[in-house]
Short mmCIF file of the C-alpha atoms (twelve columns), coordinates in Angstrom:
data_MODEL
# 
_entry.id   MODEL 
# 
loop_
_atom_site.group_PDB 
_atom_site.id 
_atom_site.type_symbol 
_atom_site.label_atom_id 
_atom_site.label_alt_id 
_atom_site.label_comp_id 
_atom_site.label_asym_id 
_atom_site.label_seq_id 
_atom_site.Cartn_x 
_atom_site.Cartn_y 
_atom_site.Cartn_z 
_atom_site.pdbx_PDB_model_num 
ATOM 1   C CA . MET A 1   13.320  0.803   -3.651  1 
ATOM 2   C CA . ASN A 2   16.364  -1.120  -3.519  1 
ATOM 3   C CA . GLU A 3   16.810  -4.861  -2.906  1 
ATOM 4   C CA . THR A 4   18.254  -4.577  0.389   1 
ATOM 5   C CA . CYS A 5   15.418  -2.739  1.783   1 
ATOM 6   C CA . THR A 6   12.950  -5.388  0.466   1 
ATOM 7   C CA . ASP A 7   15.125  -8.558  1.326   1 
ATOM 8   C CA . THR A 8   12.750  -10.477 3.836   1 
ATOM 9   C CA . ARG A 9   14.838  -13.368 4.097   1 
ATOM 10  C CA . GLU A 10  16.598  -12.113 7.522   1 
ATOM 11  C CA . ILE A 11  13.095  -11.773 8.977   1 
ATOM 12  C CA . VAL A 12  12.070  -14.191 11.686  1 
ATOM 13  C CA . LYS A 13  8.696   -14.847 13.426  1 
ATOM 14  C CA . ASP A 14  7.505   -11.806 15.492  1 
ATOM 15  C CA . ALA A 15  3.890   -11.791 16.622  1 
ATOM 16  C CA . LYS A 16  4.150   -8.212  17.810  1 
ATOM 17  C CA . ALA A 17  5.593   -6.841  14.442  1 
ATOM 18  C CA . LEU A 18  2.902   -9.094  12.600  1 
ATOM 19  C CA . ARG A 19  0.248   -7.126  14.405  1 
ATOM 20  C CA . LEU A 20  1.608   -3.954  13.374  1 
ATOM 21  C CA . VAL A 21  2.391   -4.550  10.002  1 
ATOM 22  C CA . SER A 22  -0.734  -6.777  8.897   1 
ATOM 23  C CA . PRO A 23  -3.400  -3.677  8.325   1 
ATOM 24  C CA . ALA A 24  -1.008  -2.129  5.935   1 
ATOM 25  C CA . TYR A 25  -1.274  -4.927  3.896   1 
ATOM 26  C CA . ALA A 26  -4.990  -5.730  3.546   1 
ATOM 27  C CA . GLY A 27  -6.531  -3.662  5.765   1 
ATOM 28  C CA . ARG A 28  -9.048  -0.313  5.318   1 
ATOM 29  C CA . GLY A 29  -6.729  1.614   3.126   1 
ATOM 30  C CA . GLY A 30  -3.709  -0.801  2.889   1 
ATOM 31  C CA . VAL A 31  -1.838  -1.271  0.090   1 
ATOM 32  C CA . LEU A 32  -4.201  -3.997  -1.516  1 
ATOM 33  C CA . THR A 33  -7.110  -1.176  -1.534  1 
ATOM 34  C CA . ALA A 34  -4.465  1.233   -3.215  1 
ATOM 35  C CA . ALA A 35  -3.808  -1.293  -5.951  1 
ATOM 36  C CA . LEU A 36  -7.210  -1.939  -6.665  1 
ATOM 37  C CA . GLN A 37  -8.056  1.972   -6.419  1 
ATOM 38  C CA . TYR A 38  -5.453  2.822   -9.111  1 
ATOM 39  C CA . LEU A 39  -6.438  -0.043  -11.395 1 
ATOM 40  C CA . TYR A 40  -10.122 1.129   -11.349 1 
ATOM 41  C CA . GLN A 41  -9.021  4.701   -11.860 1 
ATOM 42  C CA . ALA A 42  -6.959  3.697   -14.964 1 
ATOM 43  C CA . VAL A 43  -9.741  1.968   -16.611 1 
ATOM 44  C CA . VAL A 44  -12.187 4.460   -15.736 1 
ATOM 45  C CA . LEU A 45  -10.355 7.490   -16.593 1 
ATOM 46  C CA . GLY A 46  -8.290  5.835   -19.626 1 
ATOM 47  C CA . ALA A 47  -10.418 6.914   -22.637 1 
ATOM 48  C CA . GLU A 48  -10.575 10.816  -21.603 1 
ATOM 49  C CA . HIS A 49  -7.285  11.040  -19.831 1 
ATOM 50  C CA . THR A 50  -5.069  8.830   -21.331 1 
ATOM 51  C CA . GLU A 51  -1.948  9.783   -20.210 1 
ATOM 52  C CA . THR A 52  -2.950  10.314  -16.665 1 
ATOM 53  C CA . ALA A 53  -4.404  6.604   -16.557 1 
ATOM 54  C CA . ARG A 54  -1.086  5.571   -17.662 1 
ATOM 55  C CA . ARG A 55  0.644   6.966   -14.853 1 
ATOM 56  C CA . LEU A 56  -2.098  6.019   -12.266 1 
ATOM 57  C CA . GLU A 57  -1.741  2.422   -13.630 1 
ATOM 58  C CA . LYS A 58  1.981   2.594   -13.033 1 
ATOM 59  C CA . ILE A 59  1.565   3.463   -9.686  1 
ATOM 60  C CA . GLY A 60  -1.138  0.448   -9.160  1 
ATOM 61  C CA . GLY A 61  1.796   -1.668  -10.581 1 
ATOM 62  C CA . GLU A 62  4.314   -0.334  -7.859  1 
ATOM 63  C CA . LYS A 63  1.738   -1.105  -5.373  1 
ATOM 64  C CA . LEU A 64  1.221   -4.710  -6.346  1 
ATOM 65  C CA . ARG A 65  5.108   -4.979  -5.965  1 
ATOM 66  C CA . GLN A 66  4.483   -3.465  -2.373  1 
ATOM 67  C CA . MET A 67  1.783   -6.011  -1.702  1 
ATOM 68  C CA . GLN A 68  4.600   -8.755  -2.540  1 
ATOM 69  C CA . VAL A 69  6.745   -7.316  -0.256  1 
ATOM 70  C CA . LEU A 70  4.427   -7.096  2.599   1 
ATOM 71  C CA . ALA A 71  2.935   -10.737 1.809   1 
ATOM 72  C CA . SER A 72  6.644   -12.074 2.121   1 
ATOM 73  C CA . LEU A 73  7.128   -9.937  5.210   1 
ATOM 74  C CA . ILE A 74  4.082   -11.501 6.947   1 
ATOM 75  C CA . GLN A 75  5.050   -14.764 5.933   1 
ATOM 76  C CA . ASN A 76  8.207   -14.528 7.416   1 
ATOM 77  C CA . LEU A 77  6.734   -12.865 10.592  1 
ATOM 78  C CA . GLY A 78  4.923   -16.048 11.219  1 
ATOM 79  C CA . ALA A 79  1.330   -15.718 9.144   1 
ATOM 80  C CA . ASN A 80  -0.216  -17.009 5.931   1 
ATOM 81  C CA . PRO A 81  -0.579  -13.796 3.918   1 
ATOM 82  C CA . VAL A 82  -4.148  -14.188 3.337   1 
ATOM 83  C CA . PHE A 83  -6.302  -11.016 2.134   1 
ATOM 84  C CA . SER A 84  -7.090  -10.048 5.855   1 
ATOM 85  C CA . ALA A 85  -6.140  -7.087  8.137   1 
ATOM 86  C CA . CYS A 86  -5.137  -9.623  10.786  1 
ATOM 87  C CA . PRO A 87  -3.647  -12.721 9.456   1 
ATOM 88  C CA . PRO A 88  -3.495  -15.582 10.652  1 
ATOM 89  C CA . TYR A 89  -7.024  -15.446 11.907  1 
ATOM 90  C CA . PRO A 90  -9.900  -15.767 9.700   1 
ATOM 91  C CA . VAL A 91  -11.626 -12.715 10.261  1 
ATOM 92  C CA . SER A 92  -11.728 -8.898  8.634   1 
ATOM 93  C CA . TYR A 93  -11.255 -10.479 5.129   1 
ATOM 94  C CA . PHE A 94  -10.371 -7.675  2.552   1 
ATOM 95  C CA . SER A 95  -13.460 -5.802  1.076   1 
ATOM 96  C CA . ALA A 96  -13.273 -3.745  -1.872  1 
ATOM 97  C CA . SER A 97  -15.751 -1.412  -0.354  1 
ATOM 98  C CA . CYS A 98  -12.760 0.901   0.672   1 
ATOM 99  C CA . VAL A 99  -11.717 1.489   -2.796  1 
ATOM 100 C CA . ASP A 100 -12.916 5.114   -3.650  1 
ATOM 101 C CA . TYR A 101 -14.870 4.681   -7.090  1 
ATOM 102 C CA . SER A 102 -14.775 8.347   -8.244  1 
ATOM 103 C CA . ARG A 103 -15.383 8.423   -11.648 1 
ATOM 104 C CA . THR A 104 -14.034 12.144  -12.400 1 
ATOM 105 C CA . LEU A 105 -10.468 13.214  -12.616 1 
ATOM 106 C CA . PRO A 106 -10.343 15.597  -9.617  1 
ATOM 107 C CA . ALA A 107 -12.617 13.361  -7.366  1 
ATOM 108 C CA . ALA A 108 -10.000 10.616  -8.232  1 
ATOM 109 C CA . LEU A 109 -7.026  12.379  -7.655  1 
ATOM 110 C CA . ALA A 110 -8.548  13.646  -4.228  1 
ATOM 111 C CA . ALA A 111 -9.148  10.083  -3.204  1 
ATOM 112 C CA . ASP A 112 -5.489  9.176   -4.204  1 
ATOM 113 C CA . LEU A 113 -4.191  12.064  -2.043  1 
ATOM 114 C CA . ARG A 114 -6.187  10.882  0.965   1 
ATOM 115 C CA . LEU A 115 -4.997  7.475   0.348   1 
ATOM 116 C CA . GLU A 116 -1.273  8.191   0.041   1 
ATOM 117 C CA . ARG A 117 -1.303  10.311  2.965   1 
ATOM 118 C CA . GLY A 118 -2.951  7.548   5.165   1 
ATOM 119 C CA . ALA A 119 -0.597  5.161   3.919   1 
ATOM 120 C CA . ILE A 120 2.250   7.552   5.021   1 
ATOM 121 C CA . GLU A 121 0.517   8.080   8.545   1 
ATOM 122 C CA . ARG A 122 0.015   4.236   9.054   1 
ATOM 123 C CA . TYR A 123 3.538   3.441   8.050   1 
ATOM 124 C CA . THR A 124 4.845   6.134   10.286  1 
ATOM 125 C CA . THR A 125 2.459   4.956   13.163  1 
ATOM 126 C CA . ILE A 126 3.971   1.440   12.580  1 
ATOM 127 C CA . LEU A 127 7.724   2.621   12.769  1 
ATOM 128 C CA . SER A 128 6.876   4.556   16.169  1 
ATOM 129 C CA . THR A 129 5.819   1.240   17.639  1 
ATOM 130 C CA . LEU A 130 7.874   -1.370  15.974  1 
ATOM 131 C CA . GLU A 131 10.839  -2.730  17.856  1 
ATOM 132 C CA . ASN A 132 12.184  -4.940  14.980  1 
ATOM 133 C CA . PRO A 133 15.025  -3.000  13.094  1 
ATOM 134 C CA . PRO A 134 14.950  -5.366  9.780   1 
ATOM 135 C CA . VAL A 135 11.087  -4.855  9.577   1 
ATOM 136 C CA . ALA A 136 11.414  -1.255  10.244  1 
ATOM 137 C CA . GLU A 137 13.872  -0.801  7.451   1 
ATOM 138 C CA . ILE A 138 11.393  -2.309  4.937   1 
ATOM 139 C CA . ILE A 139 8.369   -0.314  6.354   1 
ATOM 140 C CA . ALA A 140 10.417  2.885   5.942   1 
ATOM 141 C CA . ALA A 141 11.310  2.142   2.381   1 
ATOM 142 C CA . LEU A 142 7.708   1.564   1.736   1 
ATOM 143 C CA . ARG A 143 7.044   4.898   3.415   1 
ATOM 144 C CA . GLU A 144 9.199   6.564   1.193   1 
ATOM 145 C CA . GLU A 145 7.687   5.096   -1.912  1 
ATOM 146 C CA . CYS A 146 4.309   6.645   -0.667  1 
ATOM 147 C CA . ARG A 147 5.716   9.723   -0.362  1 
ATOM 148 C CA . ALA A 148 6.925   9.855   -3.891  1 
ATOM 149 C CA . HIS A 149 3.668   8.495   -4.938  1 
ATOM 150 C CA . LEU A 150 2.011   11.517  -2.996  1 
ATOM 151 C CA . ALA A 151 4.313   13.706  -4.964  1 
ATOM 152 C CA . GLN A 152 3.449   12.196  -8.363  1 
ATOM 153 C CA . ILE A 153 -0.324  12.801  -7.576  1 
ATOM 154 C CA . ARG A 154 -0.109  16.041  -6.505  1 
ATOM 155 C CA . LEU A 155 1.953   17.008  -9.977  1 
ATOM 156 C CA . LEU A 156 -1.292  15.475  -11.592 1 
ATOM 157 C CA . ALA A 157 -3.662  17.250  -9.605  1 
ATOM 158 C CA . GLU A 158 -1.693  20.528  -10.893 1 
ATOM 159 C CA . GLU A 159 -1.546  19.719  -14.556 1 
# 
């Protein structure tokens, strides 16, 4: 993602956009879940599938950067970026129960495919309702990254 697509400095408080974007941050199947899932898989699959684990770890690192982008976006939209699906409210805090803890490579990759498809669908839904062009630019860039991750996971599944 290029710098212009992740620059949140021009974003101003917008409660509607905040409500739309927050679940993609720390909601069920959001980017926090994705980062943790890829990290878990890199560790669990690492001994037997070293190269695949390295690639999953790289995607997980990219998800952490996406978390930072969304956290900055949430902050600029007017909320503290706590790990909740609905900041700033102290409800629905993140739970790692949504991480898929599959221990075999085929099951893990199938979970990753579902995760990326879900993220793409979530970002598409956000974009269909969002009325804030600078926020939409960021969300569209994140969706494109998820499409790239989906393609990478498909290639891993074919190997």
